[in-house]
C-alpha positions in Angstrom: 0.0 0.0 0.0 1.2 3.6 -0.6 1.9 5.9 2.2 -0.3 8.8 3.2 2.3 11.3 2.2 2.8 9.8 -1.3 -1.0 9.9 -1.9 -1.3 13.5 -0.8 1.7 14.7 -2.8 0.5 13.0 -5.9 -3.0 14.4 -5.5 -2.0 18.0 -6.5 -4.0 19.3 -3.5 -2.4 21.9 -1.2 -3.4 23.9 1.9 -4.6 27.4 1.2 -5.6 30.3 3.5 -8.2 28.0 5.2 -8.0 24.3 4.6 -7.0 22.0 1.8 -8.6 22.9 -1.5 -8.6 21.3 -5.0 -10.8 20.0 -7.8 -13.5 17.5 -6.9 -11.8 15.0 -9.2 -8.6 15.3 -7.1 -10.5 14.4 -3.8 -10.8 10.7 -4.5 -11.9 8.4 -1.7 -8.2 7.4 -1.3 -7.1 11.0 -1.0 -9.8 11.8 1.6 -8.8 8.8 3.6 -5.2 9.7 3.4 -5.9 13.2 4.7 -8.1 11.8 7.5 -5.5 9.2 8.5 -2.7 11.8 8.5 -4.8 14.3 10.5 -5.7 11.8 13.1 -2.0 10.7 13.5 -1.0 14.4 14.0 -3.8 15.0 16.5 -2.8 11.8 18.5 0.6 13.4 19.2 -1.1 16.2 21.2 -4.6 15.0 22.3 -6.4 12.0 23.6 -9.8 11.3 21.9 -12.1 8.5 20.7 -14.4 10.4 18.4 -14.1 12.9 15.5 -16.8 15.3 14.4 -17.7 15.6 10.7 -19.8 18.2 8.9 -20.4 19.2 5.3 -21.7 22.0 3.1 -24.3 21.8 0.4 -21.9 21.0 -2.5 -22.9 17.9 -4.6 -19.5 16.3 -3.8 -19.4 16.8 -0.1 -21.4 13.8 1.1 -19.2 11.3 -0.7 -16.0 13.0 0.6 -17.4 12.9 4.2 -18.2 9.2 3.7 -14.6 8.5 2.8 -13.4 10.4 5.8 -15.7 8.6 8.2 -14.8 5.2 6.7 -11.1 5.9 7.4 -12.0 6.9 11.0 -13.9 3.7 11.5 -11.0 1.6 10.1 -8.6 3.5 12.5 -10.8 2.7 15.5 -12.4 6.1 16.0 -16.1 6.9 16.1 -17.3 9.5 13.5 -20.0 11.8 14.8 -21.8 13.2 11.7 -23.5 16.6 12.0 -24.7 16.8 8.4 -25.0 20.1 6.6 -23.9 22.7 9.2 -22.0 26.0 9.3 -18.3 25.5 9.8 -18.2 27.6 13.1 -21.0 25.5 14.5 -19.0 22.3 13.9 -15.8 23.9 15.3 -17.7 25.2 18.4 -19.2 21.7 19.1 -15.8 20.0 18.7 -14.3 22.4 21.2 -17.1 21.8 23.6 -16.6 18.0 23.3 -12.8 18.3 23.2 -12.5 16.3 20.0 -11.1 17.0 16.6 -13.3 17.8 13.6 -13.3 17.6 9.8 -15.4 20.0 7.7 -16.0 19.1 4.1 -16.3 22.4 2.3 -14.9 24.5 -0.4 -16.3 27.7 1.1 -16.9 30.2 -1.7 -15.1 28.5 -4.6 -17.0 27.0 -7.5 -18.8 23.7 -7.1 -16.3 21.8 -9.3 -13.9 22.3 -6.4 -14.1 21.3 -2.8 -12.0 21.1 0.3 -11.3 19.9 3.8 -11.0 22.0 6.9 -9.4 20.5 10.0 -10.0 21.4 13.7 -8.1 20.5 16.8 -10.0 20.1 20.0 -8.9 23.6 20.8 -9.6 25.3 17.5 -8.2 25.5 13.9 -5.1 23.5 13.0 -1.9 25.6 12.7 0.4 26.0 9.8 2.7 23.6 11.6 -0.1 21.0 11.8 -0.6 21.4 8.0 3.0 20.6 7.3 2.9 17.6 9.7 -0.2 16.3 8.0 1.4 16.5 4.5 4.6 14.9 5.9 2.9 11.9 7.7 4.3 8.8 6.1 2.2 6.0 7.5 1.1 3.1 5.3 -2.4 4.0 4.0 -5.2 1.9 5.5 -7.4 -0.4 3.5 -11.1 -0.2 4.2 -14.5 -0.6 2.7 -16.8 2.4 2.4 -19.3 2.7 5.3 -22.6 4.6 5.4 -22.4 7.8 7.3 -24.0 7.7 10.8 -27.4 9.2 11.5 -27.2 13.0 11.5 -26.9 14.7 14.9 -28.5 18.2 15.3 -26.6 19.0 18.5 -24.0 21.2 16.8 -26.6 23.4 15.1 -28.7 23.8 18.3 -25.6 24.6 20.4 -24.4 27.2 17.9 -27.8 28.9 17.9 -28.0 28.7 21.7 -24.6 30.5 21.9 -26.2 33.7 20.6 -29.6 33.3 22.1 -27.9 33.2 25.5 -25.8 36.3 24.7 -28.4 38.7 23.2 -31.9 39.8 24.4 -34.9 38.2 22.8 -36.0 41.7 21.9 -32.7 42.6 20.2 -34.2 42.8 16.7 -37.8 43.7 17.7 -39.4 45.8 15.0 -36.8 44.9 12.4 -37.5 43.2 9.1 -34.5 41.1 8.1 -34.1 39.5 4.7 -32.0 36.3 4.7 -30.5 35.4 1.4 -30.3 31.7 1.9 -29.0 30.5 -1.5 -27.0 27.2 -0.8 -25.5 28.3 2.5 -24.7 25.5 5.0 -26.5 27.6 7.7 -29.7 28.4 5.7 -31.9 26.2 7.8 -30.7 27.9 11.1 -30.7 31.6 10.5 -34.4 32.3 10.3 -35.1 30.6 13.6 -32.3 32.5 15.3 -33.3 35.9 14.0 -37.0 35.3 14.8 -36.1 34.3 18.4 -34.3 37.6 18.7 -37.5 39.4 17.7 -37.1 40.0 14.0 -39.6 39.5 11.3 -37.8 37.4 8.7 -38.1 37.2 5.0 -36.5 34.2 3.4 -34.9 35.0 0.0 -33.1 33.3 -2.9 -33.0 29.7 -1.7 -31.3 27.6 -4.4 -31.1 23.9 -5.2 -27.9 24.6 -7.1 -24.7 25.4 -5.3 -24.1 29.2 -5.4 -20.4 30.2 -4.9 -20.9 33.5 -2.9 -17.5 35.2 -2.3 -17.9 37.9 0.4 -14.7 39.6 -0.7 -15.8 39.9 -4.3 -19.6 40.1 -4.2 -21.0 39.9 -7.8 -22.8 42.9 -9.4 -25.9 40.7 -9.6 -25.9 39.9 -5.9 -25.4 43.6 -5.1 -28.3 44.7 -7.2 -30.5 41.8 -5.9 -30.0 43.0 -2.3 -31.1 46.5 -3.3 -34.2 45.2 -5.0 -35.1 43.0 -2.1 -34.7 45.9 0.3 -37.2 48.0 -1.7 -39.6 45.2 -2.4 -39.9 44.0 1.2 -39.0 47.2 3.1 -36.1 45.5 4.8 -33.9 47.0 7.5 -31.1 44.7 6.4 -30.2 41.7 4.2 -28.1 39.0 5.8 -26.2 36.2 4.0 -23.1 34.1 4.3 -20.7 32.2 2.0 -21.1 28.5 1.3 -20.0 27.2 4.7 -21.4 29.9 6.8 -18.2 31.4 8.3 -18.1 34.6 6.3 -21.0 37.1 6.5 -22.7 39.6 4.3 -24.8 42.3 5.9 -26.5 45.2 4.1 -27.5 48.5 5.5 -31.1 49.8 5.3 -30.9 50.7 1.6 -29.5 47.3 0.6 -25.8 48.2 0.3 -23.5 45.5 1.7 -20.9 46.5 4.2 -17.3 45.5 3.5 -16.4 42.5 5.7 -13.6 44.3 7.6 -15.8 47.4 8.3 -18.5 45.1 9.6 -16.0 43.4 11.9 -14.4 46.7 13.0 -17.7 47.9 14.2 -18.4 44.6 15.9 -15.0 44.7 17.7 -15.9 48.2 19.0 -19.2 47.0 20.3 -17.6 44.0 22.0 -15.0 46.1 23.7 -12.0 44.3 22.1 -8.7 45.6 23.3 -6.3 44.1 20.8 -6.7 42.8 17.2 -4.9 40.6 14.8 -5.9 41.3 11.2 -4.4 40.5 7.8 -2.6 43.1 5.8 -5.5 43.4 3.4 -7.9 44.9 5.9 -9.0 48.6 5.8 -6.5 51.0 7.4 -9.5 52.4 9.4 -8.7 49.7 11.9 -5.7 51.7 13.1 -7.1 55.2 12.1 -10.2 54.8 14.3 -7.8 54.8 17.4 -10.1 52.3 19.3 -7.7 49.5 20.0 -4.6 49.3 22.2 -2.7 47.2 19.7 -3.3 46.0 16.1 -1.1 43.2 14.6 -1.0 42.8 10.8 -0.6 39.3 9.5 -0.5 37.3 6.3 -3.9 36.6 4.8 -5.6 33.5 6.2 -7.2 32.6 9.5 -4.2 30.4 10.7 -2.0 33.5 10.6 -4.5 35.5 12.6 -4.9 32.8 15.2 -1.1 32.5 15.4 -0.9 36.2 16.3 -3.3 35.7 19.2 -0.7 34.0 21.4 1.4 37.1 21.8 -1.6 39.4 22.2 -3.1 37.1 24.9 -0.1 37.7 27.1 -0.9 41.4 27.3 -4.6 41.8 26.8 -7.7 40.0 28.1 -10.1 40.9 25.3 -8.5 39.7 22.0 -10.1 39.1 18.6 -9.2 39.1 14.9 -11.0 39.3 11.6 -10.4 39.2 7.9 -11.4 41.4 5.0 -14.0 38.7 4.1 -15.9 39.4 7.3 -15.0 36.2 9.2 -14.7 37.2 12.9 -12.4 35.2 15.3 -12.8 35.6 19.0 -9.5 34.8 20.7 -10.4 35.0 24.4 -13.4 34.5 26.6 -15.2 37.8 27.1 -18.2 39.2 29.0 -20.8 41.1 27.0 -23.4 42.9 29.2 -22.6 40.5 32.1 -22.9 37.4 29.9 -19.9 35.2 29.3 -19.0 34.5 25.6 -16.5 31.8 25.2 -13.6 32.1 22.7 -14.2 30.7 19.2 -10.9 31.1 17.3 -12.2 30.3 13.9 -14.1 32.4 11.3 -17.7 33.1 12.5 -20.4 34.9 10.4 -23.0 35.4 13.1 -21.2 37.2 15.9 -20.2 40.3 13.9 -23.6 40.6 12.3 -25.5 40.4 15.6 -23.0 42.8 17.3 -23.5 45.4 14.6 -27.3 45.1 14.7 -27.1 45.5 18.4 -24.8 48.5 18.1 -27.2 50.1 15.6 -30.2 49.6 17.9 -33.2 51.5 16.5 -31.1 53.6 14.3 -29.9 52.9 10.7 -26.8 50.8 10.1 -25.4 53.5 7.8 -25.2 55.9 10.8 -22.5 53.6 12.3 -20.4 53.9 9.1 -20.5 57.7 9.3 -18.5 57.6 12.6 -15.5 55.7 11.0 -12.5 57.3 9.3 -13.3 58.0 5.6 -11.1 55.3 4.1 -12.8 53.2 1.5 -11.8 49.8 0.1 -12.7 47.7 -2.9 -11.5 44.3 -4.2 -12.0 42.0 -7.1 -10.2 39.2 -8.8 -9.2 37.7 -12.1 -10.3 34.1 -12.2 -8.5 31.3 -14.0 -5.2 33.2 -13.5 -2.3 30.8 -12.9 -0.5 31.3 -9.6 2.8 31.3 -11.4 1.7 34.4 -13.4 0.6 36.1 -10.2 3.9 35.5 -8.5 5.8 36.7 -11.6 3.8 40.0 -11.5 4.5 40.5 -7.8 8.2 39.8 -8.4 8.3 42.5 -11.1 6.5 45.0 -8.9 8.8 44.4 -6.0 12.0 44.7 -8.1 10.9 47.8 -10.1 7.9 49.4 -8.4 7.9 52.6 -10.6 8.0 50.6 -13.8 5.3 48.3 -12.5 3.0 51.3 -11.7 3.4 52.4 -15.4 2.3 48.9 -16.5 -0.8 49.3 -14.2 -1.7 52.6 -15.9 -0.6 54.4 -12.7 2.7 55.9 -13.9 1.8 59.4 -12.8 2.3 58.3 -9.2 5.3 57.3 -7.1 5.5 54.4 -4.6 5.8 55.7 -1.0 6.0 52.3 0.8 5.9 48.6 -0.1 4.7 45.8 2.1 5.4 42.2 1.0 3.9 40.5 4.1 1.5 38.8 1.7 1.7 39.6 -2.0 2.6 43.2 -2.9 0.9 46.1 -1.1 1.9 49.5 -2.5 1.1 52.8 -0.9 1.1 55.5 -3.7 2.1 59.1 -3.4 -1.5 60.3 -3.4 -2.3 58.1 -0.4 -4.1 55.4 -2.4 -3.2 51.7 -1.8 -3.0 48.9 -4.4 -2.5 45.3 -3.1 -2.0 42.3 -5.3 -1.8 38.7 -4.2 -2.6 35.2 -5.6 -5.5 33.5 -3.9 -4.6 30.7 -1.6 -7.6 28.6 -2.6 -8.1 28.9 -6.4 -6.2 30.0 -9.5 -7.1 33.7 -9.1 -5.3 37.0 -8.8 -6.9 39.3 -6.2 -6.6 43.0 -6.1 -7.4 45.2 -3.0 -7.5 49.0 -3.1 -7.9 51.9 -0.7 -8.9 55.4 -1.7 -10.8 58.5 -0.6 -14.2 57.2 -1.8 -15.9 54.0 -2.6 -16.2 55.0 -6.3 -12.5 55.9 -6.4 -11.4 52.6 -4.8 -13.6 50.6 -7.1 -12.3 52.4 -10.2 -8.7 51.8 -9.0 -9.3 48.0 -8.8 -10.9 48.0 -12.2 -8.0 50.0 -13.7 -5.4 47.7 -12.2 -7.1 44.4 -13.1 -7.9 45.6 -16.7 -4.3 46.7 -17.1 -3.0 43.3 -15.9 -5.5 41.5 -18.2 -4.1 43.5 -21.2 -0.5 42.8 -20.4 1.3 40.8 -23.1 
């Protein structure tokens, strides 16, 4: 039999910013079993456990992948606990409560011809060191038949909802009409119940039998216009949605305009009284400019890097959190909110930042909260089907000759004030604008982030840069 490491290396699958991602055709039963066996071997070095939690998203390929993972666990002598279709943070929260590892079968926001695996230790997300150890595990791959998945347990979903029903008043959303864009989100069967129990009148919208790859960092024009139409048609106070696995949120204001994920989380961190933050280099500079937090650490893009930064912040501060430009909020320490304890959940969560901002807004409009923040506006978009090698070559050019590179981007009238290569190439221009280019860690895409003095200017800057790159010979 081959070894786990040889199967994984030959699969062509790699770890990205959050989990292992690849084409569905690459996630064969043998590959899923190899990942599971290697993950369990790494976890056994640090923890004692007899069960492993498994959850899936609504992708057509996810059930069969979970079946392969569960079959490997059974062959290895572990009990798989199957929670069915459930948001990733709900699965992670349950695993932490039960002190067991977890495997989430999801590709998050990437197209349905791709999928992925996210792995959780009993104390939260796996680290980058764990990822390397999983890929390096060299045990002989087990042989086993495929078993049926166990009966679905709904405990994870109920526990996740209870987390926020215990934290917030049952009248929190009284008088509010909230539209929930359900599409194919893993949490679509949970959200209406939660919002109703917090007092809102809920309108369910856009449920789809086909998988919809919602990317909260690059919301499509169609989804943006749809939210505005829904707001007018149903007189909504807000539209709420998530990405495919329910760990990255979308929340609109009262006229149907979606908040940027980092701005949503910045407001949430203010409401929660967070003292210190870890955020990726792609987040809006308003995080520092608002002068709310005692310390802000900038990291590479990806939740493992944010979580890694928590360790140093926790030695100095008692209320630590992090978030990403995609809106995923990570709570690094236990905190109290209005006298109620909220336990740490160091993985992306879509619900906490949304509920915190709705609580912060109270009876007022969400847009009034935005007016209190520094006037720094961001935009982002991507070029799909753009090979990683091409992205890296562009970044190398820009790092070596920034002025020449600006000319190629149709920005030759400006100089480069500073360069940050923490993750990709982030250039601050002489007029104060920011252009940040990096290859996606999950798909063959080149992402562009920009900051400027208005939303229109930031959006135009992204379009200019990506069009210029597309036209490069």
